[in-house]
C-alpha positions, 0 to 999 in steps of 0.5 A, spaced: 547 923 858 551 918 855 555 914 858 559 907 857 561 901 860 566 897 857 567 890 859 574 886 857 574 879 859 579 876 861 585 871 857 584 863 858 588 861 864 595 858 862 597 851 866 599 851 872 606 848 873 605 841 878 609 836 880 602 833 883 603 826 881 610 826 884 608 829 891 602 824 892 607 818 891 612 822 895 607 822 901 603 817 900 609 811 900 612 813 908 605 815 910 602 807 907 608 804 911 608 808 918 599 806 918 602 799 916 606 799 923 600 802 927 596 797 931 590 801 932 582 799 931 578 802 925 575 808 925 570 809 920 569 817 918 562 819 915 561 826 912 554 828 915 550 831 909 547 837 914 547 840 921 540 838 925 543 843 930 547 849 932 553 844 936 560 842 930 564 838 933 569 839 928 571 843 922 572 840 915 579 843 914 582 836 915 589 841 918 586 841 925 586 833 926 582 833 933 575 835 935 573 843 936 573 840 944 581 839 943 583 843 940 587 850 942 585 855 938 578 859 939 573 857 933 566 859 931 562 854 926 556 857 926 551 851 922 547 851 916 541 850 922 542 857 925 544 860 919 536 858 917 533 860 923 535 868 922 534 867 914 542 869 914 542 869 906 550 872 905 557 871 910 556 878 913 549 877 917 551 870 918 557 872 922 553 876 927 553 870 930 561 871 932 561 877 937 566 883 935 566 880 927 562 885 923 563 891 916 564 896 920 568 901 916 564 904 910 571 906 906 576 911 905 574 919 904 570 917 897 571 910 895 566 906 899 567 898 901 563 893 897 562 886 899 565 882 905 570 887 908 570 884 915 574 887 921 575 882 926 579 883 933 582 890 930 584 889 923 580 888 917 580 880 916 577 881 908 582 878 904 583 872 909 576 868 907 576 862 904 572 857 901 574 850 903 580 850 906 582 856 899 582 863 899 577 866 896 578 873 892 574 879 889 569 885 893 564 880 892 557 879 898 558 871 900 550 868 899 550 862 903 545 858 899 551 853 898 554 854 905 554 848 910 558 851 916 561 857 916 568 857 921 571 862 924 578 861 926 580 867 930 589 868 931 594 867 927 592 863 922 598 863 917 601 856 920 594 853 917 593 858 911 597 861 909 599 869 909 593 872 912 590 878 916 594 878 923 588 876 927 584 870 924 581 868 918 574 865 915 573 858 911 566 856 908 563 849 907 560 848 901 555 844 900 557 836 897 553 831 894 551 825 898 548 818 899 542 820 901 536 822 897 533 829 899 531 835 896 529 842 899 526 849 896 524 856 899 520 862 897 521 868 902 517 875 900 518 881 904 518 887 903 521 888 897 524 883 897 523 876 893 527 870 894 527 862 891 531 857 893 532 850 891 537 844 894 536 837 890 541 831 892 540 824 889 543 819 889 544 816 882 543 809 881 545 807 874 553 808 878 554 805 885 557 810 889 555 816 885 550 822 887 549 829 884 546 835 888 544 841 885 543 848 889 539 855 886 538 861 888 535 867 885 534 874 889 531 880 887 532 885 894 531 893 895 534 894 901 530 896 906 530 903 908 534 905 903 531 908 896 535 906 889 540 901 892 539 894 890 542 887 892 540 882 885 544 876 885 542 868 882 547 863 882 547 855 881 552 850 884 553 842 883 556 838 886 558 831 883 561 824 887 563 817 885 566 813 890 562 815 895 562 809 900 569 806 897 576 807 898 577 812 893 572 818 892 572 824 887 568 830 887 567 836 882 564 841 885 562 847 880 559 854 882 556 860 878 554 867 881 551 873 878 549 880 882 547 886 879 546 891 884 546 898 886 551 901 891 550 904 897 555 910 898 551 912 904 548 919 907 552 924 910 553 925 917 549 931 919 545 931 925 548 925 928 552 926 935 558 928 934 557 933 929 559 940 928 561 943 922 567 942 917 567 948 917 569 955 923 566 960 918 559 956 918 558 953 925 550 953 923 551 947 920 553 944 926 545 945 928 543 942 922 537 937 923 539 930 920 538 928 913 532 922 913 536 916 913 532 913 906 536 918 902 540 915 896 546 921 894 548 916 888 545 916 881 541 912 877 546 911 872 551 908 878 551 899 877 556 894 881 555 888 876 559 881 879 560 875 876 563 869 880 566 862 877 569 857 882 571 849 879 574 844 884 576 837 882 578 833 890 579 826 890 580 822 896 583 816 897 584 811 904 591 809 904 589 804 910 584 805 915 588 810 919 591 814 914 587 817 907 590 822 901 587 828 898 588 832 892 584 839 891 585 843 885 581 849 884 580 855 879 576 860 880 575 867 878 570 873 880 570 879 876 567 886 878 565 892 874 563 898 879 561 904 879 559 909 885 557 916 885 560 918 892 560 925 896 565 928 901 562 933 906 567 937 906 567 945 907 568 946 900 563 941 897 558 944 903 555 949 900 550 953 903 547 959 898 541 961 904 544 959 911 538 961 913 533 957 908 537 948 909 532 947 903 536 950 898 542 946 901 547 941 896 552 937 897 557 936 891 557 928 888 564 929 886 568 923 888 565 918 883 568 911 884 570 906 880 572 898 879 573 894 874 578 889 877 578 881 875 581 876 881 583 869 878 586 864 883 589 856 881 591 852 886 594 844 887 592 842 894 595 835 897 594 833 903 595 827 908 592 825 914 593 819 919 594 816 925 601 812 927 602 810 934 609 810 936 610 806 943 606 809 948 604 815 944 599 817 939 600 822 933 594 825 928 599 828 923 596 832 918 602 834 912 602 837 905 604 841 900 600 848 896 602 850 890 598 857 888 597 862 883 593 869 884 592 874 879 589 881 880 587 886 874 586 892 874 583 896 868 583 904 868 578 908 868 578 916 864 572 920 866 569 927 863 564 931 866 561 932 873 554 930 876 551 936 879 550 936 886 545 933 890 539 937 894 542 936 902 536 934 904 531 931 897 537 928 893 534 927 886 538 920 882 536 922 875 541 926 873 547 927 868 552 930 866 558 925 866 561 920 861 566 914 862 570 909 858 576 905 860 582 908 856 587 902 856 591 903 863 591 897 867 595 894 873 596 887 874 599 883 881 600 877 881 602 873 887 606 864 886 607 861 892 608 854 894 608 851 901 609 845 905 606 844 912 606 839 918 600 838 924 602 833 928 597 832 934 602 828 940 597 824 945 601 823 950 596 818 956 588 820 956 589 827 959 596 830 956 595 833 948 601 837 945 599 840 939 604 843 934 605 845 926 609 848 922 608 851 914 614 854 910 612 858 904 616 861 898 612 866 895 613 871 889 609 877 887 608 881 881 606 889 879 606 892 875 601 899 873 600 901 866 598 908 866 597 914 862 602 920 862 601 926 864 597 930 870 601 934 876 602 934 883 604 929 887 600 923 881 603 925 876 607 920 870 613 923 867 612 922 860 620 922 858 618 924 851 612 921 849 604 925 848 602 926 854 596 921 855 601 916 851 600 909 856 607 908 860 609 903 864 609 907 871 611 902 876 614 895 875 615 892 882 617 884 884 617 882 892 620 875 894 622 870 900 620 865 904 615 866 911 616 861 916 610 860 921 608 856 927 603 854 933 605 850 938 599 848 944 598 843 950 592 841 952 589 838 958 583 834 959 581 834 966 575 830 964 573 826 958 568 831 955 573 838 957 580 841 956 585 846 959 590 848 954 595 854 951 596 856 945 602 860 942 601 862 934 604 866 928 603 869 921 605 873 916 604 879 911 608 880 906 608 887 903 603 887 897 600 879 900 593 883 901 592 885 895 597 884 890 599 892 890 607 894 891 609 900 892 616 904 892 613 909 896 617 910 903 610 910 907 606 905 904 607 897 907 606 895 899 614 896 898 618 890 897 624 893 901 619 892 907 619 885 910 612 882 912 608 884 917 608 879 924 602 878 928 604 873 934 599 871 939 598 867 946 592 864 949 590 860 954 583 857 955 578 852 956 573 848 953 567 843 956 562 839 953 556 839 958 549 836 958 550 829 956 555 833 950 549 837 947 552 843 950 559 846 949 562 852 953 569 855 952 572 861 955 579 865 952 584 869 954 588 872 948 594 877 946 596 879 940 602 883 938 602 886 931 609 888 928 613 890 922 607 896 922 611 902 917 611 909 921 616 915 919 620 917 925 617 924 928 626 927 928 628 924 921 623 924 917 624 917 915 620 911 915 622 905 918 618 898 921 617 901 928 610 901 929 606 896 934 600 894 935 596 890 940 588 886 941 588 882 948 581 881 951 577 875 953 571 871 949 566 866 952 561 862 948 556 857 949 553 854 943 549 847 942 542 844 947 540 846 953 534 841 952 532 836 947 527 842 945 531 848 947 537 850 942 542 856 944 548 860 940 552 865 944 558 870 944 561 876 948 567 879 948 572 884 951 578 887 947 583 892 949 586 895 942 592 899 942 598 902 938 604 901 942 608 904 938 607 909 932 603 914 931 595 913 933 591 911 928 583 914 930 583 920 933 584 925 940 588 922 944 587 915 944 591 910 942 585 904 940 584 901 934 580 903 928 572 900 928 573 895 933 568 895 939 570 894 945 564 890 947 560 886 943 554 881 945 551 875 940 546 871 942 540 867 938 535 862 941 530 857 939 525 853 943 520 847 939 513 848 943 511 842 940 505 841 935 510 844 930 511 851 933 518 854 934 520 860 936 526 864 937 529 870 938 536 873 940 539 880 939 546 883 939 550 889 943 556 893 938 559 897 943 563 905 941 568 904 936 572 910 933 573 911 925 579 913 922 584 918 923 585 924 918 584 931 916 576 931 916 573 935 922 566 936 925 565 929 924 563 925 928 570 921 931 565 915 935 559 910 933 554 909 938 554 902 942 547 900 940 542 893 941 538 890 936 533 884 937 531 880 932 525 874 933 523 868 929 516 863 929 516 857 925 510 852 924 509 845 920 504 844 917 506 837 915 513 834 915 514 837 908 512 843 908 514 849 914 512 857 913 517 862 918 516 868 921 522 873 921 522 879 924 528 884 924 530 890 929 524 889 933 524 894 937 526 900 929 533 901 934 536 907 930 544 906 929 550 907 924 552 900 922 558 902 919 562 909 918 567 912 913 574 914 914 573 922 915 566 921 919 563 924 913 558 918 911 554 912 915 551 906 913 545 906 917 542 900 920 536 896 917 530 898 921 524 893 923 523 889 917 519 883 916 520 876 911 516 870 910 518 863 908 515 857 905 520 851 905 517 845 901 521 839 903 520 833 898 
């Protein structure tokens, strides 16, 4: 079997048109004048070098001017200490600490999702992942080796970040150099698992205020409970700082990550609860035994290669003791080259030559997925924060401008032949019969945005605060699809006099408009350690805003004739810092309504933006120290989702949204026993959730609820050396972690496994 894996590297990035110097001057002058008039005490802000506990006081973004206690919105922060104790190495694993947030969707039909495909409060939020406040693009499983904390903002985040998913955003805060000398290295071993990391920070003594930090990571992972599947990667990140401890500070941060994976297309749902048969003429399939969840139905030729690069330059200048100017420039590029052999367990693909002998049954490997995608971003962001007093009122201000260019390129692949069918109960990955190569076709999407924003927290007195923000954003999206003409059916592309197979421009569309988002909150503080708040916020997602793809089809939300999707959230909540402010308790009631969903009218069969969806619920949280030696992080949510207007997205007569558990709970706790011993553990509960709606019959329509418990024990051999044992899925729970839209395939939950970590401090 011969096959071709073509690679095409993108051209160099043209310079982004920027007016940074003028912007800095325009923002600096009025801010300095306001700061000079203020008569407030000096405020000294220092950046922490690490988070020793579970509780964070505030988020890293300067757009959030107040501590979490006084921020009128549900925001959960997952600290580095919590990630370390749990042995969480990816963003998806770390997000299990936020109730109801995870990867529940495996993909649609033959397509399989890869990377961080996160669902949050009823909607796909994978396009709303940020690194240090800048959008992070690409289908990559983000590693935590260079992450100091993860911030999960729930509810519309359009005012904070611009166009985004309707129910929230996720921001990863990277590790930066500091003047504190520190070093750590770790080695983790498990069942077919090996991982090594190192984190070294040193002050540069020859240059006052300079420091260098380097993080490295290497991992070889044969996934427990899954044959053939691998998650292998390595990465290096560096942070160079200058001017630390002075009014002007500069940071140069770089990161390079490579992944060489064997992707997982899942296993058939045959034998799971809710499975009957995809073929009424063969009802006996419904009584077939469940396949081994370790089975791999792909081939030895499957691969998923990812390369990600990021360069960030940030400069900060204290205009006065109460005002700071920041400018950030980021270039990032992620490329994924991918071939995955998946399947559809439809009646046509599931063959039963001898109904009485299931060992003869086969499953067609008929839906290979190819992706050769490059995402690139170039941005310049300028921000000013200032504290200003006007009479009896104190204003905490944050304003700025952002210029961004995002690009996505998809290269087309043509294949010849097919893989042979897989034996349903004993699949063999060593097969031949198919070749593939790039055919010159490509789809190019680009979005350029220019935005200006302003946030103001007005402190009326010790009890009352008003928090407001607004963002005006101008965007322009262009999309061009160059493909080979010819073919039949709905996917046929007219050749217009060209020979069949000639590359022609099949789609050439653009869209441009203005987006205005805002939020308003009121905070009442009955005590210094507590707050009660109400908040209202909006966000918008324009056509092509999450995938850079525009379409002329009337049933596609990417049609530029349509308005942006709109989300509005109202929230009432309370936050309290107890036990000498070491423990944070939060509670919130919220309702999000998403409008402008594209729906087909049942009478005239035309498409209109009349669809509405709603998510409402309660979320409770507790994080921090109960005692000096006892820490806890816990969250519980109840989500009531509903299609208010339009066709159901789920199955039967249900109006619920897909891939969203009605109830979810997560908790982790640890206790320092003394003499170097620490024990910890936790559990998570995911309630029943439904898959998507399509024409599939006989497949499970719902994923059953499940509990999973993990445990940890560590021992500090000395001040420089400790060991930690993590045991995952203590009771070996058998559960479905993700399911595809048709219900033909699912990802089995990881069975019981263990990892041993040795850490060295120097």
